[in-house]
Kinemage of the C-alpha trace (Angstrom):
@kinemage 1
@onewidth
@group {chain A} dominant
@subgroup {mainchain}
@vectorlist {calphas} color= white
{ca met a 1} P 64.561 74.459 80.189
{ca lys a 2} L 67.697 72.440 79.745
{ca pro a 3} L 70.544 73.055 82.248
{ca pro a 4} L 73.629 74.784 80.943
{ca thr a 5} L 76.287 72.517 79.443
{ca ile a 6} L 79.717 72.276 80.958
{ca glu a 7} L 81.044 74.371 78.037
{ca arg a 8} L 78.523 77.096 78.516
{ca ala a 9} L 79.185 77.159 82.325
{ca ala a 10} L 82.935 77.449 81.587
{ca met a 11} L 82.388 80.234 79.132
{ca arg a 12} L 80.140 82.060 81.632
{ca leu a 13} L 82.696 81.595 84.388
{ca gly a 14} L 85.465 82.985 82.158
{ca ala a 15} L 83.422 85.986 81.228
{ca ile a 16} L 82.616 86.689 84.893
{ca val a 17} L 86.342 86.500 85.701
{ca val a 18} L 87.325 88.861 82.896
{ca leu a 19} L 84.571 91.274 83.746
{ca ala a 20} L 85.372 91.250 87.435
{ca met a 21} L 89.092 91.908 86.705
{ca ser a 22} L 88.263 94.635 84.242
{ca ala a 23} L 85.847 96.254 86.633
{ca gly a 24} L 88.446 96.102 89.320
{ca ile a 25} L 90.893 97.967 87.165
{ca ala a 26} L 88.447 100.518 85.897
{ca gly a 27} L 87.049 101.283 89.371
{ca gly a 28} L 90.260 100.687 91.315
{ca gln a 29} L 91.727 103.060 93.924
{ca asn a 30} L 94.863 105.100 93.352
{ca val a 31} L 98.177 103.327 93.918
{ca ser a 32} L 100.205 105.053 96.654
{ca phe a 33} L 103.974 105.626 97.026
{ca ser a 34} L 106.037 106.631 99.982
{ca phe a 35} L 109.345 106.592 101.869
{ca ala a 36} L 109.610 107.453 105.555
{ca ser a 37} L 113.185 108.644 105.253
{ca asp a 38} L 116.211 107.986 103.121
{ca thr a 39} L 118.428 105.079 104.254
{ca ala a 40} L 121.712 106.939 103.451
{ca ser a 41} L 122.649 107.768 106.987
{ca glu a 42} L 125.575 110.061 105.963
{ca gln a 43} L 123.801 111.855 103.158
{ca pro a 44} L 120.931 114.418 103.016
{ca thr a 45} L 117.782 113.817 101.087
{ca phe a 46} L 117.495 117.366 99.602
{ca arg a 47} L 120.133 119.966 98.678
{ca gly a 48} L 119.806 123.513 97.402
{ca ser a 49} L 122.416 125.986 96.025
{ca ala a 50} L 123.197 129.488 97.085
{ca gly a 51} L 121.946 132.588 95.247
{ca asp a 52} L 119.173 130.910 93.289
{ca gly a 53} L 116.325 128.474 93.727
{ca his a 54} L 117.933 125.399 92.261
{ca met a 55} L 117.524 122.093 94.159
{ca his a 56} L 119.471 119.117 92.852
{ca leu a 57} L 120.794 115.814 94.392
{ca gly a 58} L 121.071 112.260 93.338
{ca arg a 59} L 121.918 108.724 94.305
{ca val a 60} L 120.318 108.894 97.729
{ca arg a 61} L 119.383 105.353 98.759
{ca thr a 62} L 115.743 104.917 99.663
{ca asp a 63} L 113.221 102.132 100.216
{ca leu a 64} L 110.307 103.065 97.983
{ca leu a 65} L 107.061 101.576 99.231
{ca val a 66} L 104.106 100.817 96.999
{ca asp a 67} L 100.559 100.209 98.413
{ca asp a 68} L 97.110 99.610 97.120
{ca ala a 69} L 95.852 102.783 98.760
{ca asn a 70} L 95.137 101.257 102.285
{ca gly a 71} L 93.656 98.223 100.689
{ca pro a 72} L 94.209 94.593 101.872
{ca leu a 73} L 97.274 93.747 99.808
{ca pro a 74} L 100.735 93.753 101.425
{ca thr a 75} L 103.060 96.705 100.769
{ca leu a 76} L 105.637 96.280 97.985
{ca glu a 77} L 109.160 97.424 98.719
{ca tyr a 78} L 111.804 98.468 96.185
{ca asp a 79} L 115.479 99.330 96.861
{ca thr a 80} L 116.038 102.481 94.881
{ca leu a 81} L 118.145 105.571 94.457
{ca phe a 82} L 116.304 108.864 94.761
{ca tyr a 83} L 117.054 111.905 92.602
{ca his a 84} L 115.482 115.327 92.433
{ca asp a 85} L 115.935 118.376 90.205
{ca phe a 86} L 113.692 121.416 91.082
{ca glu a 87} L 113.625 125.162 90.576
{ca leu a 88} L 112.003 127.562 92.999
{ca thr a 89} L 110.351 130.854 91.983
{ca thr a 90} L 109.496 133.322 94.775
{ca ile a 91} L 105.774 134.024 95.295
{ca gly a 92} L 106.095 136.027 98.463
{ca ala a 93} L 105.951 135.861 102.263
{ca thr a 94} L 102.931 136.268 104.491
{ca leu a 95} L 103.079 137.535 108.081
{ca leu a 96} L 101.023 135.166 110.329
{ca pro a 97} L 99.160 136.249 113.490
{ca ser a 98} L 101.827 134.290 115.506
{ca gly a 99} L 104.531 136.631 114.152
{ca gln a 100} L 106.029 133.966 111.903
{ca phe a 101} L 106.454 134.399 108.176
{ca leu a 102} L 105.268 131.802 105.690
{ca his a 103} L 107.551 131.879 102.713
{ca met a 104} L 105.943 130.552 99.489
{ca tyr a 105} L 107.435 129.519 96.167
{ca ser a 106} L 106.321 127.944 92.942
{ca ile a 107} L 108.243 124.742 92.305
{ca asn a 108} L 108.780 122.965 88.947
{ca gly a 109} L 110.965 120.045 88.010
{ca ser a 110} L 111.065 116.293 88.648
{ca phe a 111} L 112.046 113.484 90.950
{ca arg a 112} L 112.824 109.911 90.202
{ca phe a 113} L 113.642 106.474 91.625
{ca arg a 114} L 116.151 104.253 89.972
{ca gly a 115} L 117.638 100.859 90.779
{ca ser a 116} L 115.564 97.682 90.992
{ca thr a 117} L 112.641 99.827 89.785
{ca val a 118} L 112.359 103.016 87.847
{ca met a 119} L 109.691 105.693 88.350
{ca asn a 120} L 109.875 109.344 87.123
{ca val a 121} L 107.617 112.047 88.475
{ca thr a 122} L 107.303 115.472 86.810
{ca val a 123} L 105.864 118.471 88.562
{ca leu a 124} L 104.472 121.742 87.203
{ca asp a 125} L 103.104 124.502 89.467
{ca gly a 126} L 103.857 122.692 92.794
{ca val a 127} L 104.242 124.738 95.987
{ca phe a 128} L 107.273 124.974 98.379
{ca thr a 129} L 106.591 126.531 101.724
{ca ser a 130} L 108.675 127.203 104.881
{ca leu a 131} L 108.078 128.946 108.135
{ca gly a 132} L 110.633 131.397 109.394
{ca asp a 133} L 111.516 134.970 110.184
{ca glu a 134} L 111.184 137.791 107.679
{ca asp a 135} L 114.515 136.940 105.883
{ca ser a 136} L 115.022 133.271 106.736
{ca trp a 137} L 113.534 129.696 106.692
{ca gly a 138} L 113.335 127.823 109.865
{ca thr a 139} L 114.344 124.156 110.004
{ca thr a 140} L 111.262 122.681 108.252
{ca ala a 141} L 109.594 123.028 104.882
{ca thr a 142} L 107.012 121.297 102.601
{ca ile a 143} L 106.828 120.573 98.854
{ca gln a 144} L 103.450 119.552 97.473
{ca gly a 145} L 101.304 119.358 94.392
{ca ser a 146} L 97.798 118.056 93.546
{ca ser a 147} L 96.082 117.704 90.280
{ca leu a 148} L 92.909 118.773 91.901
{ca ala a 149} L 94.428 122.056 93.146
{ca gly a 150} L 96.018 123.475 89.926
{ca ser a 151} L 99.305 121.413 89.832
{ca thr a 152} L 100.246 119.050 87.072
{ca val a 153} L 101.733 115.926 88.524
{ca thr a 154} L 102.617 113.009 86.156
{ca tyr a 155} L 103.904 109.699 87.384
{ca gln a 156} L 105.740 107.420 84.900
{ca trp a 157} L 106.087 103.801 85.983
{ca met a 158} L 108.888 102.166 83.955
{ca thr a 159} L 109.084 98.648 85.187
{ca asp a 160} L 106.844 95.599 85.492
{ca asp a 161} L 103.075 95.927 85.812
{ca gln a 162} L 101.429 95.257 89.191
{ca pro a 163} L 97.790 94.835 88.141
{ca ala a 164} L 96.490 93.975 91.602
{ca tyr a 165} L 97.776 97.380 92.770
{ca asn a 166} L 96.359 99.215 89.601
{ca leu a 167} L 99.956 99.984 88.575
{ca phe a 168} L 100.926 99.744 84.958
{ca asn a 169} L 103.840 100.578 82.826
{ca gly a 170} L 103.428 104.068 81.346
{ca asp a 171} L 102.068 107.468 82.487
{ca ser a 172} L 99.453 108.115 85.102
{ca thr a 173} L 96.312 109.994 84.116
{ca ser a 174} L 96.152 113.718 84.830
{ca asp a 175} L 93.367 113.381 87.401
{ca met a 176} L 93.770 112.158 91.029
{ca thr a 177} L 97.546 112.532 91.216
{ca asp a 178} L 99.429 114.206 94.096
{ca phe a 179} L 102.705 114.201 95.994
{ca ala a 180} L 104.137 115.724 99.144
{ca phe a 181} L 107.531 115.979 100.759
{ca thr a 182} L 108.167 116.964 104.332
{ca leu a 183} L 111.651 118.509 104.846
{ca thr a 184} L 113.172 118.583 108.337
{ca asn a 185} L 116.551 119.570 109.766
{ca leu a 186} L 117.223 122.304 107.321
{ca gln a 187} L 120.852 123.387 107.580
{ca ser a 188} L 122.925 125.998 105.773
{ca phe a 189} L 126.740 126.602 105.295
{ca pro a 190} L 127.861 130.221 105.897
{ca asp a 191} L 131.529 129.267 105.972
{ca val a 192} L 133.715 126.291 105.215
{ca gly a 193} L 133.274 123.709 107.898
{ca val a 194} L 130.470 125.644 109.610
{ca val a 195} L 126.856 124.466 109.751
{ca thr a 196} L 123.927 126.547 111.092
{ca pro a 197} L 120.192 125.664 111.472
{ca gly a 198} L 117.765 127.272 109.013
{ca val a 199} L 118.517 129.170 105.778
{ca ile a 200} L 119.189 132.912 105.365
{ca leu a 201} L 117.351 134.483 102.340
{ca asn a 202} L 118.350 137.217 99.946
{ca pro a 203} L 116.047 140.085 100.867
{ca gln a 204} L 115.815 141.228 97.306
{ca thr a 205} L 114.967 137.861 95.670
{ca gly a 206} L 113.569 135.880 98.661
{ca leu a 207} L 115.714 132.923 97.477
{ca pro a 208} L 118.324 131.134 99.650
{ca gly a 209} L 121.523 133.192 100.190
{ca leu a 210} L 123.449 130.078 101.341
{ca ala a 211} L 123.799 126.487 100.230
{ca trp a 212} L 121.506 124.282 102.244
{ca gln a 213} L 120.459 120.695 102.817
{ca ser a 214} L 117.742 118.770 104.657
{ca glu a 215} L 116.300 115.347 105.486
{ca gly a 216} L 112.931 114.446 103.984
{ca ser a 217} L 110.090 111.994 103.677
{ca phe a 218} L 107.619 111.423 100.735
{ca ser a 219} L 104.111 110.353 100.067
{ca gly a 220} L 102.167 110.425 96.811
{ca ser a 221} L 99.405 108.764 94.766
{ca ala a 222} L 98.524 108.257 91.220
{ca phe a 223} L 95.879 106.628 88.968
{ca phe a 224} L 96.952 104.400 86.027
{ca val a 225} L 94.987 102.955 83.180
{ca pro a 226} L 96.212 99.716 81.591
{ca thr a 227} L 97.303 99.662 78.035
{ca ser a 228} L 95.265 97.703 75.388
{ca gly a 229} L 97.839 94.974 75.633
{ca ala a 230} L 97.279 94.594 79.347
{ca val a 231} L 93.568 94.459 78.844
{ca ser a 232} L 93.941 91.779 76.150
{ca val a 233} L 95.745 89.599 78.718
{ca leu a 234} L 92.470 89.416 80.605
{ca gly a 235} L 90.736 88.071 77.549
{ca ile a 236} L 93.476 85.496 77.056
{ca ala a 237} L 93.203 84.478 80.710
{ca gly a 238} L 89.468 83.963 80.328
{ca ala a 239} L 89.978 81.910 77.091
{ca gly a 240} L 92.562 79.808 78.843
{ca leu a 241} L 90.187 79.137 81.742
{ca tyr a 242} L 87.540 77.988 79.213
{ca arg a 243} L 90.006 75.655 77.548
{ca arg a 244} L 91.129 74.138 80.863
{ca lys a 245} L 87.502 73.632 81.875
{ca arg a 246} L 86.796 71.620 78.681
{ca leu a 247} L 89.697 69.239 79.243
């Protein structure tokens, strides 16, 4: 049996590289996103209006972190502006054995990051919860949604591909996507120039009776599939490797 020629060896090596890269993309982990807190020291992260469930605020400076889901790669950092636009719908309140009330809401809307990078995330059937008294929130709350728990969470990455992180321009798949915000230091404004901790609720609607704001942190993950163009780049890379090997 004759040993393989240099050309055959190069072709084989190129095929192995392409297959390995393709397998890495196909079987890769979710890419994860986070920010520990906004970096706008004189501006809240979240804001809600009085009398309804509308939450809306924009241009909050944040450092968006992108990671390969606890893998070996370094964390990417993007200087961005955070925006959110949500609507709360009252589900109800549950009396806990501790005597606290858990207030629950359905949340729908979107949040996005703009600046050196752009990412939009849309949320359907997420959940907002806050501990408090019968007719008020305390000073903390959570917002969360998971595609494996009945929510629809869609990430849209709108800047350069990061193949090593399984992050590609376009929409995430519907499976294995999630997000969570932790809200702290909830404050409301009963009068001009007056700030109080927590949020008083309208007893008829269960929605905030006062304008409010809070600080917040974020974590989420998504799974992206490369476009056909991105996959073809792998083939070109393999062909280029073959050509270089022949020279």
